C-alpha positions in Angstrom: 232.0 199.8 9.8 235.1 201.1 7.2 237.7 202.7 9.6 240.4 205.6 7.5 243.4 205.8 9.3 245.7 208.2 8.7 244.9 208.3 5.2 247.8 210.4 2.1 247.2 210.0 -1.8 250.1 211.8 -4.0 250.0 211.7 -8.2 253.1 212.7 -9.3 252.7 215.8 -12.0 255.3 217.4 -14.5 255.6 219.8 -12.2 256.3 217.7 -9.0 254.7 215.2 -6.2 250.6 216.4 -5.2 249.5 215.5 -2.8 245.2 215.4 -3.1 245.0 214.5 0.9 246.7 213.1 3.6 246.3 212.7 7.7 242.8 211.7 6.3 241.5 210.1 9.7 237.2 209.0 9.9 235.2 206.1 10.9 232.0 205.4 9.2 229.3 203.1 10.8 227.7 200.1 8.6 224.0 201.5 7.8 225.4 205.0 6.7 224.4 207.2 4.0 227.4 209.4 3.9 227.8 212.2 1.1 231.3 213.9 -0.6 231.4 217.0 -0.7 234.4 219.5 -2.3 235.8 220.9 -4.6 236.5 219.6 -8.4 239.6 218.4 -8.3 239.3 218.1 -4.3 239.8 214.3 -4.4 235.8 212.7 -4.2 236.3 210.2 -6.7 239.9 209.3 -5.8 239.3 208.9 -2.1 236.3 206.5 -4.0 238.3 204.6 -5.4 240.6 203.7 -3.1 237.6 202.7 -0.5 236.9 200.8 -4.0 240.4 199.6 -3.4 241.1 200.4 -7.2 244.0 202.4 -6.6 246.6 202.5 -3.8 247.3 205.1 -0.9 250.7 206.6 -0.5 250.5 206.1 3.1 247.5 204.7 5.6 244.7 202.0 5.7 241.6 201.6 5.3 240.2 198.9 7.4 236.2 197.6 6.7 234.7 194.9 8.6 232.6 192.2 7.0 230.8 189.5 7.8 232.1 190.9 11.3 235.9 190.4 10.5 238.1 193.6 9.9 240.6 193.4 6.9 243.3 196.2 6.4 242.5 195.6 2.3 246.2 196.7 1.1 247.1 193.7 3.1 245.2 192.0 0.2 247.1 190.3 -2.8 245.5 191.2 -6.3 243.6 188.1 -6.7 241.8 188.3 -2.5 241.4 192.2 -3.3 239.0 191.4 -6.3 237.6 188.8 -4.9 236.9 191.2 -1.8 235.7 194.1 -3.6 233.8 191.7 -5.3 231.8 190.3 -3.3 231.7 193.2 -0.1 232.0 196.8 -2.7 229.1 198.4 -5.2 231.2 200.8 -7.0 229.2 202.7 -9.0 231.7 204.9 -11.4 230.9 207.8 -13.6 232.0 206.8 -16.7 228.9 203.8 -18.0 231.3 201.0 -19.0 229.2 198.2 -20.5 229.5 196.0 -22.5 228.1 196.8 -25.8 227.4 193.4 -27.2 225.6 192.7 -23.8 222.1 193.3 -22.8 220.6 195.2 -20.1 220.2 192.5 -18.0 223.4 190.5 -19.3 225.9 194.1 -18.4 223.7 193.6 -14.4 225.1 190.2 -14.2 227.7 190.3 -15.5 229.6 190.5 -11.7 227.9 187.2 -10.7 229.9 185.1 -13.0 233.2 186.9 -12.2 235.2 184.2 -9.5 236.2 181.3 -11.6 233.7 179.2 -9.7 231.2 176.7 -12.4 227.5 177.4 -11.2 225.1 175.0 -11.9 221.5 176.4 -14.3 220.1 176.6 -10.4 222.5 179.4 -9.1 222.0 180.5 -12.8 218.7 180.4 -13.0 218.9 182.9 -8.9 221.4 185.4 -10.7 219.2 186.2 -13.5 215.5 186.3 -11.4 217.9 188.3 -8.7 219.2 191.0 -11.6 214.8 190.6 -13.1 214.0 192.5 -9.3 217.0 194.9 -9.1 215.6 195.9 -12.4 212.0 196.3 -11.6 212.9 197.4 -7.8 214.3 200.0 -10.4 212.1 200.6 -12.4 213.6 199.4 -15.9 212.5 195.7 -15.9 210.9 196.8 -19.1 214.2 197.1 -20.4 215.6 193.7 -19.5 216.9 193.1 -23.4 217.9 196.2 -24.8 220.9 197.1 -25.7 222.5 200.2 -23.2 223.6 202.0 -26.1 219.6 202.7 -26.8 218.8 203.8 -22.5 218.8 207.5 -21.0 221.2 208.6 -19.5 219.2 208.4 -16.6 218.1 204.8 -17.2 222.0 203.9 -18.0 222.5 205.1 -14.4 220.4 203.1 -12.7 221.3 199.8 -14.5 225.3 201.2 -13.3 222.8 200.7 -10.0 221.5 197.4 -10.5 224.5 196.1 -11.5 226.7 197.3 -8.4 223.6 195.1 -6.0 223.7 192.0 -8.3 226.1 189.8 -5.1 224.3 192.0 -2.9 227.3 193.5 -0.9 226.6 195.6 1.9 228.6 198.9 1.0 228.0 200.9 -2.1 231.0 203.5 -3.3 228.6 205.8 -5.9 230.8 209.2 -7.8 228.1 211.2 -8.9 226.1 209.0 -9.7 223.2 212.1 -10.9 225.7 214.4 -13.3 224.2 215.4 -16.6 221.1 213.5 -15.0 218.0 215.7 -15.1 216.1 216.3 -11.6 213.7 213.8 -11.2 216.3 211.0 -12.4 218.5 212.8 -10.0 215.3 212.6 -7.1 214.6 209.5 -8.1 218.4 207.9 -7.8 218.7 209.6 -4.5 215.9 208.2 -3.0 217.4 204.7 -4.6 220.6 205.0 -2.3 218.2 206.5 0.5 216.1 203.3 0.9 219.2 200.9 0.6 220.9 202.6 4.2 217.3 202.8 4.9 218.0 198.7 5.2 221.3 198.8 6.4 223.7 199.4 3.6 226.4 201.5 3.8 226.2 204.0 0.8 229.1 206.8 0.4 227.8 209.5 -2.4 230.7 211.6 -4.3 228.5 214.6 -5.8 228.5 218.4 -6.4 224.2 218.4 -6.1 223.4 220.0 -2.8 220.0 218.4 -3.3 221.6 215.1 -3.1 223.6 215.7 -0.1 220.9 216.8 2.0 219.8 212.9 2.5 223.0 212.0 3.9 222.9 211.3 7.7 227.0 212.8 7.5 229.4 214.3 5.1 232.8 214.2 4.7 234.7 217.6 2.8 237.8 217.0 1.8 
């Protein structure tokens, strides 16, 4: 369960303080596929970033229940918030932020190695196996050794999805994942999110694509 309570977000600009949204309240049950819609500048990306703990609100709380424990994510210090996010939240940003010196599979595996723990050979092998399984599920296992710079837009989006899923998070936040992607790849990507929600994951999708939003269970209109 995700609870959004009295959320307010502001930005300071040269022309003064701008309020993106305020008094935002809603609950998102586990296993939901929720669409965020609204005009450009309405705050879709900002809200996803706050839900991921990457930006702090001006007021309000984000309560996330994971493993039966409800956590006010902004009550955590930075290191604990990072650990919570890495374990429980998969974030797919608009930017295709890959490390170009790493292959596709190494980019996918990367979040599983964050945390400071020294992994045993067996654990490393399990992470690699999981990464390959995700790439297979997404139809791009044949690209595992490729450099992300050589991939198409649709292929790169699938790599981002695989990377977001490597730690098996319960929550997936996707910011315009079909932007600049052709209709065939758009349909494939949205079907992936639909399947994840059907498996019990909570998926929150920010999109301008009306066809994509039709597959969501509910919508939040900003």
